[in-house]
N, C-alpha and C positions, 0 to 999 in steps of 0.2 A: 504494500500499500504506499502510495506517495505521501510524504509528510508535507503539509501546507501550513506555513507559519506566517508568511508575509503576503502582502498584496501582490507582489511579483510572482510568487509561488502560485497563487491563485489564478492569475491571469495566464500563466504558462500551463497549468493543468487544464483550464478551460479550453484553451486553444488545442491542446492535445486530444481532449475528449471530443471536441468539435471535428477535429481531422478524422478520427476514427469513425464518428457518426456519419460524416458526409459521404463516406465510401459506398455505403449501401442504404442511404436514407430512403430512396425511392422504393427499393425492394422490401425493406422493412415496413414501410407505409402500407404497401399492397398486402403484405401478409397479415396485417392487423392482429398480431399476436400480442400476448402480455409482454411488457418490456423487462422481462427478468434479466436477460443479459445486459441490457442497457443500464438498469439499476445497479448491477454489480460493477459496471464500468465506472460509474459515479463514485461508488464506494472505494474502489481501487485507486481512484485519482485523489482521494482525501478530501472531496468537496462537500459532503453532507454536513460535516461538523464545522464548517467554515466560520459560522456566526456564533457558535456556542462559546461561552466565556472560557478563558484560559484556566480558571480555577477548577473547572470540571473536566478539563482535557481538550477543550475545543481550541480552534485557532484564534478566537477572540477578535476576529476582524469585524469591520463595521459594515452597515447596510450598503454604503456606496460601492464597496467591493463585491458583495453578494449580488447586487443587481447587475453589475457589469458582467459578472460570471454567467448569470441567466441570459443575458443579451448575447453573449459570445456563442453559447451553446445553441441558442435559438436560430442563429444564422445557418446552422447545420440541420437542426432537428427541433422543431417547435414543441413536439410532444415531450421530449426528454427535458427540455428547458422548463416546461410547465411542471413536470414531476419534481425537479429540483427546486424551483422557486416556491412551490407550495410547501415543500418540506421545510424550507427556511422559515416560513411564516408559521407553520405548525409547531416546529420546535421552539420558536421564539416564545410560544405561550408558557413554556417552562420558566421563563424570566418574567414576562408581562402579566401573567394570570396566576401561575402557581406560587411564585415567590421563592424564598430561600429553601424552604423544606422540599417543595416539589422539585426544584432544580437539583438539590443534593440527591434526591431519590433517582431521578430519571437522567440527569445530565451526564454523569460519568460513564454509564454503559452506553448511552447514545453517542457520546464522543469516541469512546474506545472502539466501538463497533461500526462507526460511521453510519449510523442508522438513518434511513430515509423515513420521514414521517408523512403519513397520509391523513386524510380527514373525511369525516362524515358529519358535516356541519351545515350543509346548504340550508339556509333559513326558509326557502320557499317550498321545501319538501315537507310532508307531514313530520310533526315532532316525533322524535324518539322518546321513549318513556324510560324513566329510572324508577323502578319499583323498590321501595325500601326492603331491605333483606339483611337483618341483623345490624352490623355496624356499617354495611355497605348498601349496594343496590344490585338489581338485575336489570341489565340493559335490553330493551325490547324495541322492535319496530324495524323499518326499512327506510333506507335513503336511496333515491334513485340515481344520484351522482355522488361519487366518493373518490375523488382523485387520490391515487396513490395507495389506497388501502390494500389492493390486491397484491401489490409487490412491496409494500412498506414493512419495515421492521417493527414499527410502532405507529399508532395513529391516535388522533383525538376525535371525539364525538361530542355533540351537544344534545342534551336531552332535558326534558322537563320532569321533575319529580312528580310521581303520581301517588297520591295518598290512598289509603284504604277506603276512604269514603268516595273515591273517584275524582276528587278535586286535584288540580294541577298546582304544584308548587314552583319554586324558582328553577330557572335554567342553569344547569351545571355543565361545565367542560370537563370531560373525563378522558383518561388515557388508557389504552389497551395494546397488547402485543398482537402481532400478526398471526400467531398460532394459538390464540386463546380459544377454548372450546365455546361454541356458541355463535361464532363468526361465520357467515355463509357468504361467499363472493358470488355475485351474479354472472360475471363473465359476459356481460351483455352490451359492452361499449362498442357500438358499430355505427359511428357517425360520419359525417362528410369529411371532417378534418380532425386534427389532433388525435389521430387514430391510435397512437401508442402512448396516450397519457394515462392509462389505467384509471379511467374515470367511470367505470361501470357501477352498478348498484351493489349494495351490501344489505344483508338482513341479519338482525341480531335476535337470537333465540336464547333469552336468559343468560347473556354473557355476564359473568360475575365481575362486578366492579368493587374492589376493596377500598377501604378509606384512603389508602395512599395512592389510589388511582384518580381520586377526585382533585382536579387541578384548581378549581375555583368557580365562582359564579360568572356568568357571561351575559347577564341581562344589562340592558342599558341603565336601569335604575341603580345597579351595583357597580357600574364601570367607573374606572378612574381614567385620567388622561393617558397614563401609560398602558393600562390593560387594554384600552381601546385602540392602541396603535395597530392592532391586528388588521383593521380594515385599510387604513392608508398604506400599510405595508403590502397587502395582497394586491391592491389596486396599482401600486408601484411596480409590482412584479408583472402585472398585466401590460403596463406601459412598455416595459423593457422586453417583454416577450414579443410584443407586436413590432417594436423597432428592430429586434434581432431578425425576425422573419422577413421584414422588408429588406433589410441589408442582405439577407441570404438570396432573396429573389433577384435583387440587383446584380449580385455577383454572378449568379447562374446565368441571368440574361446577358450580361457583358461577355461572358465566355462564349455563349451561343451566338451572339451578334458578331463577334470577332472571328469565330471559327467556321460558322455555318451559314448565317444569314446572307441573303443576296440583295444587292442594291436594286431599287425600283427602276424600271426601264426608263423613266423620265427624270431620274436624279442627275444624270450626267457624270456620275462618278463610277469608279470600278469596284468599289467595295462598300458594304453597308455601313462600315465604321467611319466612312467619309460623308455619308448623306447628311446634309444640313438639318433635315427635319428630325432624323434619328438623334443627332448631336443635341439638338435643342430639347427634344424629349427627355433624354438622359439627364441633361442639365437641370431641368425642372425637378425630376425625381431625386437626383443626388442632393440638390440644394435643400429640398424639403426634409429628406432623411437626416441631413446634418443638422437642420434646425431642431428636429425632434431629439436628436442625440444630445445636443447642448441642454435642452430642457430636461431630459432624462438625468443628465449628470447633476444638474442643480437639485432635482428632486432627491436623488440618492444622498447627496451631502445634507440636504434638509432632513431627511428621514434619520440619517446617522446622528445628527445633532439632537433630534428630538429623543432618540433612544438613549443617548448618552446623558440627557438631562435627568433620567430616572425618575424618582418620585417627585422631583422639583418641577417636572413638566406641567404646565398649566393648560386649562381648557382652551384659552385663547391661543396659545402656541400650537396646541394640537389642531385647533380649527384652521390656523394659517397653513399648516402642513397639509390638511385634507384638501383645502382649496387648490394648493399647488399641485398635488397629485391628480386632482380632478382635471386640471388643465392638461397635464400629460396624458391622461386617459383620452381626452377629447382629440388632441392632436395626433397621438400615436394611432389611434383608431382610424381616423380619416386618412392619414398619410399611408398607413400600411395597406388599407383597402385600395387606395388609389395606385400605389406602386405595384402591388401584386396582380392587379388587373392590367395596368398600362404596359407592363413588360411584354405582354403579347404583341402590342402595337409596334415595338421596336425590334422584335425578334422575327415576326413573320408567321404566316400561316402554318408552316411546317413545324413551328415551335409548339403547336397544340398537339403534336403527336404524343401518345401515351409513353413511348419510350423515352421522351425528354423529361417528363414529369414536372414541368414548370407549374402546373396547376396545383400542386400540393402546398405551395406557399399561400395561394389565395385560399384554398380550402381550409388551411389551418387558421388564417386570420378571420375568415368569415365565420367559422364555427365559434371561435373563442370570443370574438367581439360581441356575440350575443349574450354573453354571461350576464350582463345588466345593461339596460338601455342607455346609450351614450348621451341621449337627449337629456337625461336627468343630470348628468355630469355637466352638460353645457349650462343647464339652469343654475346649478350650484355655483359655477364660476361667475355667471352673470349676476346672480343675486348678491354674491360677495362684492362684485365690482360696483354695483349701484347702491347696495344697502348695507354693506359691511357685515353681512350675516355669515355664519358658519354652518355647515350641514350638521344635523344632530347625529350622534353615534348610533349607527346600526351596523349589522354585518355586511351592509353594502356601502356605508358611507363613513 
C-alpha cells in the first residue's frame, strides 16, 4: 500500500490511479459490474484515509487536497471518483458528528485498513427505522440509493427511532460494517451513467446497531455549524466530480480531433486541428472549464478553513460556505453538461461510434447532476446576493 502523507503524495497517487482507470474505462463502463477491483485500487493507493486526522493514523490532509484528488480521478472515471468522494464525506462524520469518542472507536481501524465508507442516507427515500433493542437498536428498512455500501468496508445510515407505541423519535446517524448480518445488497444499479458507482439499493433486516455504532443525531434541530458541514462538503464533491468529468471529455476529444477527425470540405485547411471554427469551439470550452476550476479551488480552500475552525465555526460562516458551494454547483453543472455535449461537434460524426465511447462523459454528468435540482442552487445564490440570506441546513443544503 502506498503511504500518502503530503499533498504532493496525494496528487501523485491520484494521477497514478487515474492512469490505471483510463486504460479500460470504457470496457468497465459497459460491463456495469460492482467496482470491487477499483475499490481495492483506491485502497492500495492509500487514498481513502487521506482526510482522517493524523492522531488516528490518517494523512491529516485538508479538504482542498481531497477535492483535487476527486477531480483528478474523475477525469478518467467519474464513477470511481464518486465512490471516493462520498467516502471522504461519510468518514468525515466521525469528526463532525461522532466527536472524540466515535473517532477513537472508528478512526484507527478505518485509517489502518484504508476503509472506503458508503452511505444509506438519501433523505428522499423512505426513512429507515431504528427499533430500540436493549442498549442499542435494530436497523430496518430499504434505501433505493446507497453509494458505496456494496463495496465499502463500513458505511453510515440515517434512521428514525421508532418507539414501541409507533411514534417516531429523532434521526440518528449510525455506522455498520460491510459484512454485518442483516445487510442485503440489491445489486440493482443499472442507470444511464455513473454505472460503477455502486449506488444500488440496500435492505436492512434487523441489523444490530450497538451503542458504540451510534454516531450522533443528524436532524436540523440538533445540528451544529460543524456537524452540518456534511452538506456543503458533499456538494463540493459534486462540483469537482463534474469538473473532472468535463476535463476528461476535453482530453479525450482533443486526442480524437488531432488523430482522427477530418476537416470539413469548406474549411480550406488540411486538418481538423486547424479549422478556425473547431479552434474557437475548443477555446470557449477550455476557457469555461478553467473558470470553473478556479472557482472549485476557492471552494476547496473555503471548506478547508471551515473544517479547521472546528467548534468555533459559526452559522454565519457556515452559511457563507454553503452559498459559495452552491455557486460551484451551478457553474460546474452547466459547464460540464455543455462540454460533454459540445465535444461531439468538434470531433465529428464518427466520434459517436460506440467504440470511441465519448458518450460516457455526458452520460455520467447527465445522470449525477439530477441528484438535486440545480435551479434551487441558483435560487440560493440569487437570494444571498439580493437579500443576504443563507440556505437552512438540510441534507441537500
